[in-house]
N, C-alpha and C positions, 0 to 999 in steps of 0.2 A: 419882363425882362427889358435889359438894359444891356449896353457894350460901357462898361465902368471908363473906356481908358477915357471915351470921349464927352463921358458924361460928368459924373461924380468925382473923377478924380484927373479931372485936363486939367488944372494946374501943377499936373505935378510933371516936375523933365521925364528925358524917358526912365534915367537910375534915374530917381527916384517910384516909377510905376513897377525897373522892376526889383528893385529895393522890399514895397507890398503886393509882390508875390499878382498884381499886373499885367497882366497878357496882353497884345495887342491884340489878340483872338480871343481873348473871354469874351463868356457872354454869361450877364447875371439872370440864376434866374428864380419869382417870387411863385412862386404859390401857395393858394389857402388848402383847405381840406376838403379839396376836391378827390374822387375815384383815382385811383392812378390808370384805372381805360382811360379814364378822358384827360388828363394831365398829357399821359403821353399820346392821342391823338391831335388836342390841341397844338404838343409841339411837330409832329409829324408833317402839318398842316400848313403850319406855318415855314416847313426848312420845305415844301415841296416847292408851296408863292414863291419863299424866296432866290427858289432855283434858276424864276423864270426868266 
């Protein structure tokens, strides 16, 4: 999971980010060939920890 605006696209201006469709609240999730239940559990767990 990454935040493109501050990682892979950090060199772009706010205008260029908007043109590229990369918003400040966008999070990119890359998953493998896992069960959907495992993926959803991982996301739920991460969101719970980030809310603390």
